[in-house]
Chimera marker file (.cmm) of the C-alpha trace (Angstrom):
<marker_set name="trace">
<marker id="1" x="-7.208" y="-31.807" z="3.365" r="1" g="1" b="0" radius="0.5"/>
<marker id="2" x="-5.613" y="-29.092" z="1.174" r="1" g="1" b="0" radius="0.5"/>
<marker id="3" x="-3.442" y="-26.831" z="2.111" r="1" g="1" b="0" radius="0.5"/>
<marker id="4" x="-3.784" y="-23.198" z="2.201" r="1" g="1" b="0" radius="0.5"/>
<marker id="5" x="-1.090" y="-20.516" z="1.636" r="1" g="1" b="0" radius="0.5"/>
<marker id="6" x="-1.905" y="-16.906" z="2.686" r="1" g="1" b="0" radius="0.5"/>
<marker id="7" x="0.742" y="-14.407" z="1.138" r="1" g="1" b="0" radius="0.5"/>
<marker id="8" x="1.265" y="-11.227" z="2.830" r="1" g="1" b="0" radius="0.5"/>
<marker id="9" x="3.231" y="-8.180" z="1.203" r="1" g="1" b="0" radius="0.5"/>
<marker id="10" x="5.432" y="-5.796" z="3.265" r="1" g="1" b="0" radius="0.5"/>
<marker id="11" x="3.628" y="-2.211" z="4.397" r="1" g="1" b="0" radius="0.5"/>
<marker id="12" x="6.066" y="0.379" z="2.001" r="1" g="1" b="0" radius="0.5"/>
<marker id="13" x="5.809" y="4.060" z="1.865" r="1" g="1" b="0" radius="0.5"/>
<marker id="14" x="3.534" y="5.875" z="-0.500" r="1" g="1" b="0" radius="0.5"/>
<marker id="15" x="6.468" y="8.129" z="-1.874" r="1" g="1" b="0" radius="0.5"/>
<marker id="16" x="8.623" y="5.826" z="-2.615" r="1" g="1" b="0" radius="0.5"/>
<marker id="17" x="7.592" y="1.259" z="-2.939" r="1" g="1" b="0" radius="0.5"/>
<marker id="18" x="9.120" y="-1.238" z="-5.171" r="1" g="1" b="0" radius="0.5"/>
<marker id="19" x="7.102" y="-3.247" z="-7.673" r="1" g="1" b="0" radius="0.5"/>
<marker id="20" x="8.439" y="-7.060" z="-7.604" r="1" g="1" b="0" radius="0.5"/>
<marker id="21" x="5.842" y="-9.107" z="-8.322" r="1" g="1" b="0" radius="0.5"/>
<marker id="22" x="6.143" y="-9.611" z="-12.179" r="1" g="1" b="0" radius="0.5"/>
<marker id="23" x="9.867" y="-10.430" z="-12.550" r="1" g="1" b="0" radius="0.5"/>
<marker id="24" x="11.795" y="-7.532" z="-13.019" r="1" g="1" b="0" radius="0.5"/>
<marker id="25" x="11.950" y="-4.839" z="-10.379" r="1" g="1" b="0" radius="0.5"/>
<marker id="26" x="10.288" y="-1.335" z="-10.773" r="1" g="1" b="0" radius="0.5"/>
<marker id="27" x="10.007" y="1.747" z="-8.550" r="1" g="1" b="0" radius="0.5"/>
<marker id="28" x="7.447" y="4.441" z="-8.159" r="1" g="1" b="0" radius="0.5"/>
<marker id="29" x="7.572" y="7.727" z="-6.848" r="1" g="1" b="0" radius="0.5"/>
<marker id="30" x="5.330" y="10.486" z="-5.431" r="1" g="1" b="0" radius="0.5"/>
<marker id="31" x="5.785" y="13.298" z="-4.388" r="1" g="1" b="0" radius="0.5"/>
<marker id="32" x="4.519" y="13.357" z="-0.708" r="1" g="1" b="0" radius="0.5"/>
<marker id="33" x="1.830" y="15.761" z="-1.546" r="1" g="1" b="0" radius="0.5"/>
<marker id="34" x="0.139" y="13.707" z="-3.917" r="1" g="1" b="0" radius="0.5"/>
<marker id="35" x="-3.669" y="12.982" z="-3.275" r="1" g="1" b="0" radius="0.5"/>
<marker id="36" x="-4.107" y="9.245" z="-2.988" r="1" g="1" b="0" radius="0.5"/>
<marker id="37" x="-7.592" y="7.780" z="-2.045" r="1" g="1" b="0" radius="0.5"/>
<marker id="38" x="-6.864" y="4.644" z="0.569" r="1" g="1" b="0" radius="0.5"/>
<marker id="39" x="-8.404" y="1.276" z="-0.009" r="1" g="1" b="0" radius="0.5"/>
<marker id="40" x="-9.326" y="1.104" z="4.001" r="1" g="1" b="0" radius="0.5"/>
<marker id="41" x="-11.639" y="4.399" z="4.643" r="1" g="1" b="0" radius="0.5"/>
<marker id="42" x="-11.567" y="5.526" z="1.299" r="1" g="1" b="0" radius="0.5"/>
<marker id="43" x="-10.564" y="8.987" z="2.029" r="1" g="1" b="0" radius="0.5"/>
<marker id="44" x="-8.221" y="11.230" z="0.316" r="1" g="1" b="0" radius="0.5"/>
<marker id="45" x="-4.636" y="11.560" z="1.769" r="1" g="1" b="0" radius="0.5"/>
<marker id="46" x="-1.415" y="13.339" z="1.065" r="1" g="1" b="0" radius="0.5"/>
<marker id="47" x="0.855" y="10.054" z="-0.129" r="1" g="1" b="0" radius="0.5"/>
<marker id="48" x="3.231" y="10.658" z="2.907" r="1" g="1" b="0" radius="0.5"/>
<marker id="49" x="0.260" y="9.467" z="5.089" r="1" g="1" b="0" radius="0.5"/>
<marker id="50" x="-0.241" y="6.496" z="3.687" r="1" g="1" b="0" radius="0.5"/>
<marker id="51" x="1.320" y="2.795" z="3.154" r="1" g="1" b="0" radius="0.5"/>
<marker id="52" x="1.128" y="0.978" z="-0.099" r="1" g="1" b="0" radius="0.5"/>
<marker id="53" x="1.609" y="-3.406" z="-0.060" r="1" g="1" b="0" radius="0.5"/>
<marker id="54" x="1.977" y="-4.134" z="-3.903" r="1" g="1" b="0" radius="0.5"/>
<marker id="55" x="0.458" y="-7.606" z="-5.346" r="1" g="1" b="0" radius="0.5"/>
<marker id="56" x="0.751" y="-8.935" z="-8.340" r="1" g="1" b="0" radius="0.5"/>
<marker id="57" x="-3.277" y="-7.848" z="-8.899" r="1" g="1" b="0" radius="0.5"/>
<marker id="58" x="-3.585" y="-4.400" z="-6.694" r="1" g="1" b="0" radius="0.5"/>
<marker id="59" x="-2.043" y="-1.738" z="-4.871" r="1" g="1" b="0" radius="0.5"/>
<marker id="60" x="-3.132" y="-2.081" z="-1.681" r="1" g="1" b="0" radius="0.5"/>
<marker id="61" x="-3.433" y="2.182" z="0.489" r="1" g="1" b="0" radius="0.5"/>
<marker id="62" x="-3.763" y="2.215" z="3.891" r="1" g="1" b="0" radius="0.5"/>
<marker id="63" x="-3.561" y="4.664" z="6.095" r="1" g="1" b="0" radius="0.5"/>
<marker id="64" x="0.334" y="5.349" z="7.945" r="1" g="1" b="0" radius="0.5"/>
<marker id="65" x="-0.299" y="4.472" z="11.171" r="1" g="1" b="0" radius="0.5"/>
<marker id="66" x="-1.054" y="8.260" z="13.681" r="1" g="1" b="0" radius="0.5"/>
<marker id="67" x="-2.448" y="9.087" z="10.298" r="1" g="1" b="0" radius="0.5"/>
<marker id="68" x="-5.888" y="8.768" z="9.275" r="1" g="1" b="0" radius="0.5"/>
<marker id="69" x="-8.729" y="6.156" z="9.926" r="1" g="1" b="0" radius="0.5"/>
<marker id="70" x="-7.846" y="4.032" z="13.570" r="1" g="1" b="0" radius="0.5"/>
<marker id="71" x="-9.435" y="0.512" z="11.367" r="1" g="1" b="0" radius="0.5"/>
<marker id="72" x="-5.469" y="-0.627" z="10.339" r="1" g="1" b="0" radius="0.5"/>
<marker id="73" x="-4.848" y="-3.259" z="8.420" r="1" g="1" b="0" radius="0.5"/>
<marker id="74" x="-7.392" y="-5.667" z="6.617" r="1" g="1" b="0" radius="0.5"/>
<link id1="1" id2="2" r="1" g="1" b="0" radius="0.2"/>
<link id1="2" id2="3" r="1" g="1" b="0" radius="0.2"/>
<link id1="3" id2="4" r="1" g="1" b="0" radius="0.2"/>
<link id1="4" id2="5" r="1" g="1" b="0" radius="0.2"/>
<link id1="5" id2="6" r="1" g="1" b="0" radius="0.2"/>
<link id1="6" id2="7" r="1" g="1" b="0" radius="0.2"/>
<link id1="7" id2="8" r="1" g="1" b="0" radius="0.2"/>
<link id1="8" id2="9" r="1" g="1" b="0" radius="0.2"/>
<link id1="9" id2="10" r="1" g="1" b="0" radius="0.2"/>
<link id1="10" id2="11" r="1" g="1" b="0" radius="0.2"/>
<link id1="11" id2="12" r="1" g="1" b="0" radius="0.2"/>
<link id1="12" id2="13" r="1" g="1" b="0" radius="0.2"/>
<link id1="13" id2="14" r="1" g="1" b="0" radius="0.2"/>
<link id1="14" id2="15" r="1" g="1" b="0" radius="0.2"/>
<link id1="15" id2="16" r="1" g="1" b="0" radius="0.2"/>
<link id1="16" id2="17" r="1" g="1" b="0" radius="0.2"/>
<link id1="17" id2="18" r="1" g="1" b="0" radius="0.2"/>
<link id1="18" id2="19" r="1" g="1" b="0" radius="0.2"/>
<link id1="19" id2="20" r="1" g="1" b="0" radius="0.2"/>
<link id1="20" id2="21" r="1" g="1" b="0" radius="0.2"/>
<link id1="21" id2="22" r="1" g="1" b="0" radius="0.2"/>
<link id1="22" id2="23" r="1" g="1" b="0" radius="0.2"/>
<link id1="23" id2="24" r="1" g="1" b="0" radius="0.2"/>
<link id1="24" id2="25" r="1" g="1" b="0" radius="0.2"/>
<link id1="25" id2="26" r="1" g="1" b="0" radius="0.2"/>
<link id1="26" id2="27" r="1" g="1" b="0" radius="0.2"/>
<link id1="27" id2="28" r="1" g="1" b="0" radius="0.2"/>
<link id1="28" id2="29" r="1" g="1" b="0" radius="0.2"/>
<link id1="29" id2="30" r="1" g="1" b="0" radius="0.2"/>
<link id1="30" id2="31" r="1" g="1" b="0" radius="0.2"/>
<link id1="31" id2="32" r="1" g="1" b="0" radius="0.2"/>
<link id1="32" id2="33" r="1" g="1" b="0" radius="0.2"/>
<link id1="33" id2="34" r="1" g="1" b="0" radius="0.2"/>
<link id1="34" id2="35" r="1" g="1" b="0" radius="0.2"/>
<link id1="35" id2="36" r="1" g="1" b="0" radius="0.2"/>
<link id1="36" id2="37" r="1" g="1" b="0" radius="0.2"/>
<link id1="37" id2="38" r="1" g="1" b="0" radius="0.2"/>
<link id1="38" id2="39" r="1" g="1" b="0" radius="0.2"/>
<link id1="39" id2="40" r="1" g="1" b="0" radius="0.2"/>
<link id1="40" id2="41" r="1" g="1" b="0" radius="0.2"/>
<link id1="41" id2="42" r="1" g="1" b="0" radius="0.2"/>
<link id1="42" id2="43" r="1" g="1" b="0" radius="0.2"/>
<link id1="43" id2="44" r="1" g="1" b="0" radius="0.2"/>
<link id1="44" id2="45" r="1" g="1" b="0" radius="0.2"/>
<link id1="45" id2="46" r="1" g="1" b="0" radius="0.2"/>
<link id1="46" id2="47" r="1" g="1" b="0" radius="0.2"/>
<link id1="47" id2="48" r="1" g="1" b="0" radius="0.2"/>
<link id1="48" id2="49" r="1" g="1" b="0" radius="0.2"/>
<link id1="49" id2="50" r="1" g="1" b="0" radius="0.2"/>
<link id1="50" id2="51" r="1" g="1" b="0" radius="0.2"/>
<link id1="51" id2="52" r="1" g="1" b="0" radius="0.2"/>
<link id1="52" id2="53" r="1" g="1" b="0" radius="0.2"/>
<link id1="53" id2="54" r="1" g="1" b="0" radius="0.2"/>
<link id1="54" id2="55" r="1" g="1" b="0" radius="0.2"/>
<link id1="55" id2="56" r="1" g="1" b="0" radius="0.2"/>
<link id1="56" id2="57" r="1" g="1" b="0" radius="0.2"/>
<link id1="57" id2="58" r="1" g="1" b="0" radius="0.2"/>
<link id1="58" id2="59" r="1" g="1" b="0" radius="0.2"/>
<link id1="59" id2="60" r="1" g="1" b="0" radius="0.2"/>
<link id1="60" id2="61" r="1" g="1" b="0" radius="0.2"/>
<link id1="61" id2="62" r="1" g="1" b="0" radius="0.2"/>
<link id1="62" id2="63" r="1" g="1" b="0" radius="0.2"/>
<link id1="63" id2="64" r="1" g="1" b="0" radius="0.2"/>
<link id1="64" id2="65" r="1" g="1" b="0" radius="0.2"/>
<link id1="65" id2="66" r="1" g="1" b="0" radius="0.2"/>
<link id1="66" id2="67" r="1" g="1" b="0" radius="0.2"/>
<link id1="67" id2="68" r="1" g="1" b="0" radius="0.2"/>
<link id1="68" id2="69" r="1" g="1" b="0" radius="0.2"/>
<link id1="69" id2="70" r="1" g="1" b="0" radius="0.2"/>
<link id1="70" id2="71" r="1" g="1" b="0" radius="0.2"/>
<link id1="71" id2="72" r="1" g="1" b="0" radius="0.2"/>
<link id1="72" id2="73" r="1" g="1" b="0" radius="0.2"/>
<link id1="73" id2="74" r="1" g="1" b="0" radius="0.2"/>
</marker_set>
């Protein structure tokens, strides 16, 4: 029998999010009007309507609840 650990990162607003994955803390700030492509529907959205999940190898970008696609989180 093997043990499986599923790691999830908290969702943060794309306009200001923190990366703590490599020991140091990095704060990223984007203008609310900045354009980001989301991973859920691959549509360009303004940063104010995007949520981010930060992992060691990638930043996942999702439509904020009530703004954009209806797919939700994977």
